[in-house]
N, C-alpha and C positions, 0 to 999 in steps of 0.2 A: 055318375054312378057306374061302377065297373060292371060290364056285361060279359056274357059268355064268350063273345068274340074277342074281347080284350084278354081274357084269361087264356084262351086258346092260342092266340098269336103271341102273347107274352111267354107262354110256356115253350113254344117252338123257338123263340128268340133266346131265352135263357139256356136251353139245351145246346143250341148252336154256339153261343158265345162262350159258355163254360168249357165245352169240348175243345174249341180252338185255343182258348186261353191256357188250359192245362197243357195241351200239346206243345204250344210255343214255349211255355215256361220250362217244360221238361227238356225241350230241344236246346234252349239256352243254357240250362243247367248242365246238360251233357257236354256241351262244348267247354264250359267252364271247368268241369271235372277233368276232362282230357288235358286242358291247359295246366291244371294244378298238379298233375301227376309227377311233374319234374321236381316238386317239392319233396318227394320221397327220397331223393338223393341227398338232401340236406339233413336227414334224420327224422323227418316228420312221419307220423303214423297214418295209415289209411283212414282210420276213424277221424283224425284231424282234418283230412282233406274232405271227407264226407260232411263233416260238421261245417266247415268253411263254405262248401258249395250250398248247403242248406240255408245258411245265413244269407249268402249272396242271392239266392233264388228269390228272396223277398223283393229285392230291387228289380230283378229280372221280370218278375210278374207285373210290377208296376209299369215298367218301360214298355212291355209288349201289349198291355191292356188296350190302348186305343186301337191298334191294328186288329187285335183279337175281337174287339167289339164290332168293328166294321165287317170283318170277314165272317165272324160267327153269326151276326144278324143276317147277312146276305145268304149264308148257307141255310140257317134255320128257316127264315121266311121264304127263301128260294125253294125249299122243299114244298112249301104250301103252294107256291106259284106253279111249280112243275106239275102238281096234281090238280091244277085249275081251281084250287080252293079260294085263292084270292079273287078270282073272277066270280065265283059264287057269292062271296061276301059283297062285292061291288054290285052284283045283280040284285042282292037283297037290300041295297040302299046304303051300304057302309062306304063312306068316302075314302079316298086314298089318304087324305090328311088324318082321318080317324084311325085307319090301319097303321099309319106311320106313328101316330101318337101312342098306340099300344106297344109298338116296338120300342119307342123311346122310353116309355114308362118302365119296361122290363130292364133295359140297359141302365137307366138311372139308378135302379135299386142296386145293381152290381157296382156301379161307379161310386156311389156313396160308401159302400163297403170297402172298395179299394182306397178311397181317400182316407178312411179311418185307419186302415193298415199303414198307409204312407205317413200318417200323422203320429201314430203311437208305436207301431212295430218296426217300421223301416229304420228310423234313426238308431234304435237300440240294436237291431240286427247288424247294421253297418258298423257301429262302434265295436261290437264284439268281433265281427269279421276282420276289421282293421287291426285290432289288438292281437287276434289269433295269427294273422298274417305276419305281424312283426315279431311275435314271441316264439311261434312254433314252426311257421312255414318259411321263414327267411332268417338272415343273420344280421339284419340292421339293428341299430341301437336306439331308434326313436320309438317312443311309446306315448300314447295319449289316452286320456279318459275324460269324457265330458268336454268342457271347453278348454281346459289347460293341457299342457304338454311338458314332459321332461325329456332331456337329452343328456347323455353322458359322452363327453369328448375327452378322452384321456383322464387327467386328474380334475377336469372341470365338470361341474354339474350346472345345467342351464335350464331355467324355468321360463316358459313362454305362456303368457296369460291368454292371448288370443291369436288366431291366425285369420287373416283377411284375404279373400280372393278378389283380385281386380281383373277387369277385362282390358288387357293391354292392346297395343296397336297390332301386334302379331300373334300373341298367344296369351294364355292365362298366366297371371303373375300372382305370387303369394308373398305377402308381407307379414312379418312377425311383430306383434305389439306387446309392450310391457315385458321386456326381456330382462332377466336377472341371471348373471353368471357368477357362480361361486367357484373360486380357484383354490386348490389345495396343493401343498408341496409334497415331496416324497414321503414325509412323515405323517401325512394325512392331517396337517394343520392348516386351518383356513388362513389364506394370505391376502386375497383381494375379493371384493364384491363389486361387480360392475352392473349398474342398472341403466337401461336405455328405454326410451319411449317407443323406439321402432328399430327394426333390423330389416334390411333389404339387400338383395343381391343385384349388383349392377351388370352382371354378365361375366365378370372376371373375379370379383371378390365380394365378401360380405362387408357391409358398412353399418355401424351403429350410429344413431342420431340422438341428440339431446341426452348425453350420458352423464351419469354421476358415479364416480369411482371412489371406493374406500379401500385404502391400503393399510393393512394391519402391521405395524412395526413394534419393536421393543419399546420405543419411546412413546407410542400412542398410535392413533388412527389419523391418517392423512386423507383429506377429502379433496377431490378434484372434479370439476365439471367441464365438459367440452361439448361443442355443437355437433361435431362429427368425428368419428374415429374408426379406422379399419378394424374389422373383427377377425382375429386370428384363430378361426376354428378350422378343423380339418374336413368337416363334412360338406357336401355339395347340396344344392337345393333339391336334387333328385331324391335324397334320403328322406325328405319330408313329404314326398308325393303321396304316400299311402297314409300318412299320419294326419294330414290336413283334412278337416271336415269341409267338403264341398257343399255349396248351397243346395244342390239337388238331393243330398242325403239328410238334410235338416228338416225338422218339422216347421209348420207355418209359425208356430209360437216362437221357436228358436230363431227363425229368420227375422221375425218382427223385433225381437230383442236385439239382434245383431244390427239391424238397421237403426234402431234407436240409439245404440252405442256409437255407431259411425256418425250419425248426424250430430250428436253432442260433441264429437271431436272433429267435426268438419272434414270427414273422410268420404271417399267415393262410395256410393251405395248402389250403383247401377246393377252390378252382377246379382246382388241380393234382392233388389227391388224387382228385377225382371223375373227371378225365380219365384218370388212371393206371388206375383200375379199369375204366373204359369200354374202354380199349385192351386191357387184360389179359384181360377177359372177352368180347372181341369174338367169338371163335368160339362161345361159349355162346349169345350173343344171336342170331347168324346161324342156328345149328342149331335153336334154339327157334322162330325165325320160320319156317324151312322146314318143321319138323315140324308146325307149326300148320296148314299147308296140306294135309297128307296126308289127313286124314279126308274132304276134299271130292273126292278123286280116286278113292276106292274105291267099289265098288258098280256096279250096272248103268248103262251109259251112257244108258239111256232114262229113268232116274229123274229126273235134272236135266240140263239142257243144260250143255255144257262151258263156255260163256261165263258162265253163272250161277255155276259153281264157281269160276272165276277171279275173278269179282267178289266173291264171299263171302270167298275167301282173301285178296285184296288189301285188302278192308275190315278183315278181322281183323288183317292186318299193319300197316295204318295205325293202328288202335286200339292195338296193342301198342307201337308206337314212341312214340305220344303218352303212354301210361301210363308207359313206361320213362323218358321225359324228365321227366314230372311227379314220379315217384318220386325221381329224382336231385335235382331242385330241392327236394323235401320234405325229403330227408335232409340237404341242405346247409343249409336254413333252420333245422332243428331239431337241428343238430349230431349227427345219427345217423352211424354208420359208413358210409363211402362204399360199402363192399362190399354193404351191405344195399340201398341205393337202386339199385345197378347190377345186382345178381344176382337179387334177389327176383322181379321180373316174369318173367325168363327161367325161373327154377326153377318158379314157380307154373304158368306156361303149359305147360312140359314135362310136369309131373305130370298136369295136366288132360288133355292130348292123349294121353298114354300110357294113361290110364284109359279114354278113349274108344276107342282102338284095340284095347285088350284085350277090350272087350266083344264083339267079333266076330273073335277070333283064328282 
């Protein structure tokens, strides 16, 4: 049953988290706005820049939320500690675990809301921001909508059904699946149709694999199949950088569909599987991070300064995020279950903090 102490501590937590979250999001958006001012030189309007920044701020708010939750909870609850209110609660018989549970309950409410935004709002906002970037804020010729993509290269029109992100040895690699190229002559007459199951860039040139070509001649249509053929297009992979939908910008449902497609075709799913578990276990990671800061808020306010407690908690949060990312990369590199690399740091940290809190219940 929720008691007055839960509501009181929860309110202080919510005010702290929301305040820090809004501040960090606005700071990230300001940096993004300053970076996009150069787009005005290419003919874009100021309203276009504002709209683009507003769309990208959805992703910014999602990225900064875990740190905002930790720092906001420590600031909000730290205000109670500075006024010796936490000491009064403990004197009245409320345990440190109970107070921590009140904090986590408030944070969980916000976390579920952030997850809902990431599932339904973020993918749409990122798609619109990507298209706005390509059509109004730059001069590139690649555009995308939903899953597919169209590119114009001279007199050629290229349809790409799917783009797949792989985690390569050195960097992220993008492969194009189910590519169809329609080539026209100077009179806008269709001359050839080239269909390939896959297109990849080997560092020097594009290569099409498992191709089927149709050449339209006066005498009829000539069909030719080849295992591999150089792809003579003029654009480089960098052109597709902003048009490719990265896993972190996809919803859980879209990632699940992509994983299902990749499995059916025997393709690498590690990048998508890792992001799927990262999104699914997002609440656990946030709660573990907030819980890690709780031991530094209890006790007498004269033992350590409040600033030192914040510094220690933020340092612990930074280490936790580094270790979590390292564990994900480790599990990907050694083909371990993605669940292990994503959940293990949060579970270990939660157990350790609970043991520490129980020592002085």
